[in-house]
C-alpha positions as YAML, in Angstrom:
chain: A
units: angstrom
residues:
- id: 1
  name: UNK
  ca: [18.16, 84.45, -264.29]
- id: 2
  name: UNK
  ca: [16.70, 85.19, -260.84]
- id: 3
  name: UNK
  ca: [17.49, 88.88, -261.31]
- id: 4
  name: UNK
  ca: [15.70, 89.00, -264.67]
- id: 5
  name: UNK
  ca: [12.58, 87.45, -263.13]
- id: 6
  name: UNK
  ca: [12.69, 89.85, -260.19]
- id: 7
  name: UNK
  ca: [13.08, 92.85, -262.50]
- id: 8
  name: UNK
  ca: [10.27, 91.61, -264.71]
- id: 9
  name: UNK
  ca: [7.99, 91.17, -261.68]
- id: 10
  name: UNK
  ca: [8.86, 94.67, -260.43]
- id: 11
  name: UNK
  ca: [8.12, 96.18, -263.83]
- id: 12
  name: UNK
  ca: [4.78, 94.36, -264.03]
- id: 13
  name: UNK
  ca: [3.82, 95.45, -260.50]
- id: 14
  name: UNK
  ca: [4.75, 99.06, -261.30]
- id: 15
  name: UNK
  ca: [2.71, 98.97, -264.52]
- id: 16
  name: UNK
  ca: [-0.28, 97.49, -262.68]
- id: 17
  name: UNK
  ca: [-0.02, 100.20, -260.01]
- id: 18
  name: UNK
  ca: [0.09, 102.94, -262.64]
- id: 19
  name: UNK
  ca: [-2.91, 101.49, -264.44]
- id: 20
  name: UNK
  ca: [-4.83, 101.29, -261.16]
- id: 21
  name: UNK
  ca: [-4.06, 104.92, -260.32]
- id: 22
  name: UNK
  ca: [-5.08, 105.99, -263.83]
- id: 23
  name: UNK
  ca: [-8.33, 104.00, -263.66]
- id: 24
  name: UNK
  ca: [-9.23, 105.45, -260.26]
- id: 25
  name: UNK
  ca: [-8.69, 109.00, -261.51]
- id: 26
  name: UNK
  ca: [-10.79, 108.64, -264.68]
- id: 27
  name: UNK
  ca: [-13.71, 111.03, -264.55]
- id: 28
  name: UNK
  ca: [-12.67, 112.46, -261.18]
- id: 29
  name: UNK
  ca: [-11.95, 116.16, -261.27]
- id: 30
  name: UNK
  ca: [-8.64, 117.26, -259.86]
- id: 31
  name: UNK
  ca: [-9.43, 120.02, -257.41]
- id: 32
  name: UNK
  ca: [-6.78, 122.33, -256.15]
- id: 33
  name: UNK
  ca: [-7.63, 125.04, -253.69]
- id: 34
  name: UNK
  ca: [-5.01, 127.72, -253.92]
- id: 35
  name: UNK
  ca: [-4.54, 131.43, -254.05]
- id: 36
  name: UNK
  ca: [-2.55, 132.37, -257.13]
- id: 37
  name: UNK
  ca: [-0.10, 135.15, -256.52]
- id: 38
  name: UNK
  ca: [-0.13, 136.33, -260.13]
- id: 39
  name: UNK
  ca: [-3.90, 137.00, -260.44]
- id: 40
  name: UNK
  ca: [-4.07, 136.23, -264.17]
- id: 41
  name: UNK
  ca: [-6.11, 138.52, -266.39]
- id: 42
  name: UNK
  ca: [-8.62, 137.66, -269.06]
- id: 43
  name: UNK
  ca: [-10.29, 139.47, -271.91]
- id: 44
  name: UNK
  ca: [-12.95, 137.66, -273.88]
- id: 45
  name: UNK
  ca: [-15.40, 138.61, -276.59]
- id: 46
  name: UNK
  ca: [-19.18, 138.56, -276.56]
- id: 47
  name: UNK
  ca: [-19.54, 138.01, -280.29]
- id: 48
  name: UNK
  ca: [-23.32, 138.41, -280.23]
- id: 49
  name: UNK
  ca: [-23.05, 141.86, -278.68]
- id: 50
  name: UNK
  ca: [-19.67, 142.72, -280.18]
- id: 51
  name: UNK
  ca: [-18.30, 143.75, -276.78]
- id: 52
  name: UNK
  ca: [-15.19, 142.73, -274.91]
- id: 53
  name: UNK
  ca: [-15.35, 141.65, -271.29]
- id: 54
  name: UNK
  ca: [-12.27, 141.73, -269.10]
- id: 55
  name: UNK
  ca: [-11.35, 140.75, -265.58]
- id: 56
  name: UNK
  ca: [-11.10, 144.48, -264.79]
- id: 57
  name: UNK
  ca: [-14.81, 144.87, -265.69]
- id: 58
  name: UNK
  ca: [-15.70, 142.30, -263.03]
- id: 59
  name: UNK
  ca: [-13.64, 143.64, -260.13]
- id: 60
  name: UNK
  ca: [-15.68, 143.36, -256.94]
- id: 61
  name: UNK
  ca: [-17.58, 140.29, -258.18]
- id: 62
  name: UNK
  ca: [-17.10, 136.59, -257.62]
- id: 63
  name: UNK
  ca: [-16.29, 135.21, -261.07]
- id: 64
  name: UNK
  ca: [-16.99, 131.69, -262.24]
- id: 65
  name: UNK
  ca: [-14.62, 131.37, -265.22]
- id: 66
  name: UNK
  ca: [-15.06, 128.16, -267.21]
- id: 67
  name: UNK
  ca: [-13.27, 127.04, -270.37]
- id: 68
  name: UNK
  ca: [-15.24, 124.48, -272.40]
- id: 69
  name: UNK
  ca: [-16.04, 123.10, -275.85]
- id: 70
  name: UNK
  ca: [-19.11, 121.58, -277.45]
- id: 71
  name: UNK
  ca: [-17.07, 118.54, -278.57]
- id: 72
  name: UNK
  ca: [-16.03, 117.80, -274.96]
- id: 73
  name: UNK
  ca: [-18.04, 115.07, -273.19]
- id: 74
  name: UNK
  ca: [-16.88, 116.00, -269.63]
- id: 75
  name: UNK
  ca: [-17.92, 119.61, -270.42]
- id: 76
  name: UNK
  ca: [-21.38, 118.41, -271.39]
- id: 77
  name: UNK
  ca: [-21.52, 116.39, -268.17]
- id: 78
  name: UNK
  ca: [-21.10, 119.44, -265.94]
- id: 79
  name: UNK
  ca: [-23.22, 121.88, -267.97]
- id: 80
  name: UNK
  ca: [-26.60, 121.13, -266.35]
- id: 81
  name: UNK
  ca: [-25.19, 122.00, -262.91]
- id: 82
  name: UNK
  ca: [-23.47, 125.10, -264.34]
- id: 83
  name: UNK
  ca: [-26.74, 126.24, -265.89]
- id: 84
  name: UNK
  ca: [-28.60, 125.67, -262.61]
- id: 85
  name: UNK
  ca: [-25.92, 127.68, -260.77]
- id: 86
  name: UNK
  ca: [-26.23, 130.48, -263.32]
- id: 87
  name: UNK
  ca: [-30.02, 130.55, -263.06]
- id: 88
  name: UNK
  ca: [-29.79, 130.69, -259.27]
- id: 89
  name: UNK
  ca: [-27.20, 133.48, -259.11]
- id: 90
  name: UNK
  ca: [-27.70, 135.50, -262.29]
- id: 91
  name: UNK
  ca: [-29.57, 138.25, -260.43]
- id: 92
  name: UNK
  ca: [-26.92, 138.45, -257.71]
- id: 93
  name: UNK
  ca: [-24.94, 141.60, -258.51]
- id: 94
  name: UNK
  ca: [-21.86, 140.13, -256.83]
- id: 95
  name: UNK
  ca: [-21.62, 137.11, -259.14]
- id: 96
  name: UNK
  ca: [-20.60, 136.72, -262.78]
- id: 97
  name: UNK
  ca: [-20.43, 133.57, -264.86]
- id: 98
  name: UNK
  ca: [-18.02, 133.72, -267.77]
- id: 99
  name: UNK
  ca: [-17.85, 130.62, -269.94]
- id: 100
  name: UNK
  ca: [-15.22, 130.69, -272.66]
- id: 101
  name: UNK
  ca: [-15.07, 128.51, -275.75]
- id: 102
  name: UNK
  ca: [-11.79, 126.68, -276.12]
- id: 103
  name: UNK
  ca: [-10.82, 125.63, -279.64]
- id: 104
  name: UNK
  ca: [-14.42, 125.43, -280.78]
- id: 105
  name: UNK
  ca: [-16.70, 127.38, -283.08]
- id: 106
  name: UNK
  ca: [-19.37, 129.69, -281.74]
- id: 107
  name: UNK
  ca: [-21.86, 128.15, -284.17]
- id: 108
  name: UNK
  ca: [-21.33, 124.64, -282.78]
- id: 109
  name: UNK
  ca: [-21.49, 125.90, -279.20]
- id: 110
  name: UNK
  ca: [-24.61, 127.99, -279.81]
- id: 111
  name: UNK
  ca: [-26.38, 125.08, -281.49]
- id: 112
  name: UNK
  ca: [-25.52, 122.83, -278.54]
- id: 113
  name: UNK
  ca: [-26.64, 125.42, -275.98]
- id: 114
  name: UNK
  ca: [-29.96, 125.92, -277.78]
- id: 115
  name: UNK
  ca: [-30.58, 122.18, -278.07]
- id: 116
  name: UNK
  ca: [-30.20, 121.80, -274.30]
- id: 117
  name: UNK
  ca: [-31.90, 125.05, -273.28]
- id: 118
  name: UNK
  ca: [-28.87, 126.38, -271.42]
- id: 119
  name: UNK
  ca: [-28.96, 130.08, -270.58]
- id: 120
  name: UNK
  ca: [-25.48, 130.93, -269.30]
- id: 121
  name: UNK
  ca: [-23.38, 133.39, -271.33]
- id: 122
  name: UNK
  ca: [-20.75, 132.15, -273.78]
- id: 123
  name: UNK
  ca: [-17.68, 134.15, -274.78]
- id: 124
  name: UNK
  ca: [-14.87, 133.52, -277.22]
- id: 125
  name: UNK
  ca: [-11.13, 133.87, -276.77]
- id: 126
  name: UNK
  ca: [-10.05, 134.30, -280.42]
- id: 127
  name: UNK
  ca: [-6.29, 134.53, -279.85]
- id: 128
  name: UNK
  ca: [-6.44, 132.14, -276.85]
- id: 129
  name: UNK
  ca: [-4.66, 134.79, -274.74]
- id: 130
  name: UNK
  ca: [-6.96, 134.27, -271.77]
- id: 131
  name: UNK
  ca: [-6.55, 130.51, -271.79]
- id: 132
  name: UNK
  ca: [-2.78, 130.95, -271.97]
- id: 133
  name: UNK
  ca: [-2.81, 133.45, -269.09]
- id: 134
  name: UNK
  ca: [-4.60, 130.89, -266.94]
- id: 135
  name: UNK
  ca: [-2.49, 127.98, -268.13]
- id: 136
  name: UNK
  ca: [-5.49, 126.02, -269.39]
- id: 137
  name: UNK
  ca: [-4.41, 122.47, -270.10]
- id: 138
  name: UNK
  ca: [-7.68, 121.17, -271.54]
- id: 139
  name: UNK
  ca: [-11.40, 121.35, -270.99]
- id: 140
  name: UNK
  ca: [-13.37, 121.67, -268.89]
- id: 141
  name: UNK
  ca: [-11.29, 123.83, -266.62]
- id: 142
  name: UNK
  ca: [-12.89, 126.20, -264.13]
- id: 143
  name: UNK
  ca: [-11.58, 128.99, -261.94]
- id: 144
  name: UNK
  ca: [-13.39, 130.55, -259.01]
- id: 145
  name: UNK
  ca: [-12.12, 134.09, -258.59]
- id: 146
  name: UNK
  ca: [-12.88, 136.18, -255.53]
- id: 147
  name: UNK
  ca: [-13.97, 139.81, -255.41]
- id: 148
  name: UNK
  ca: [-10.33, 140.96, -255.27]
- id: 149
  name: UNK
  ca: [-9.50, 139.11, -258.48]
- id: 150
  name: UNK
  ca: [-7.63, 136.28, -256.77]
- id: 151
  name: UNK
  ca: [-8.05, 132.73, -258.05]
- id: 152
  name: UNK
  ca: [-9.34, 130.80, -255.06]
- id: 153
  name: UNK
  ca: [-10.01, 127.45, -256.72]
- id: 154
  name: UNK
  ca: [-9.11, 125.66, -259.92]
- id: 155
  name: UNK
  ca: [-11.01, 122.60, -261.06]
- id: 156
  name: UNK
  ca: [-9.68, 120.46, -263.87]
- id: 157
  name: UNK
  ca: [-12.37, 118.19, -265.24]
- id: 158
  name: UNK
  ca: [-16.12, 118.06, -264.80]
- id: 159
  name: UNK
  ca: [-17.60, 119.09, -261.45]
- id: 160
  name: UNK
  ca: [-21.03, 119.09, -259.87]
- id: 161
  name: UNK
  ca: [-21.63, 122.79, -259.27]
- id: 162
  name: UNK
  ca: [-24.78, 121.95, -257.36]
- id: 163
  name: UNK
  ca: [-22.92, 119.94, -254.73]
- id: 164
  name: UNK
  ca: [-22.92, 121.13, -251.13]
- id: 165
  name: UNK
  ca: [-19.14, 121.65, -251.24]
- id: 166
  name: UNK
  ca: [-19.19, 123.88, -254.33]
- id: 167
  name: UNK
  ca: [-22.24, 125.85, -253.16]
- id: 168
  name: UNK
  ca: [-20.59, 126.44, -249.76]
- id: 169
  name: UNK
  ca: [-17.42, 127.78, -251.38]
- id: 170
  name: UNK
  ca: [-19.30, 130.07, -253.75]
- id: 171
  name: UNK
  ca: [-21.48, 131.37, -250.89]
- id: 172
  name: UNK
  ca: [-18.35, 131.95, -248.79]
- id: 173
  name: UNK
  ca: [-16.76, 133.95, -251.61]
- id: 174
  name: UNK
  ca: [-19.96, 135.95, -252.08]
- id: 175
  name: UNK
  ca: [-20.07, 136.79, -248.37]
- id: 176
  name: UNK
  ca: [-16.46, 138.03, -248.19]
...
């Protein structure tokens, strides 16, 4: 009987610990700074212009690659800071923002963008090849890619792209 109580207490403590860890991580982006050895490629479509854009087209630029959807609340949370970043750097010839719809319609996304006055470019990934190449697990998911095409940071979840930390990293990548 003592063993059953001890096991039950251990199970309850373990469950409480897991719930606490889960609660603490809600809404907090998981940031991993890493250099990926495989340098994944992407090719997306600008449906408005009918042109494809690939990672090869952006060689020599710092690329902000973001996968998002209009139905995603964390995506909506980070969009004002993304738009501010875009408006600040859009004339910098060494920077490119590529936002890619993930399992969403261009009509829904365009309507949402217009309603909020966002100006950053939106691309589609019809066969989801780009999201598979990057191993996208959900949205939002963002990759900062340096001028050599190397993924320098991956952010899973919403981020504040106007924060001092993110600005410092982007400026560092631009200066390399």
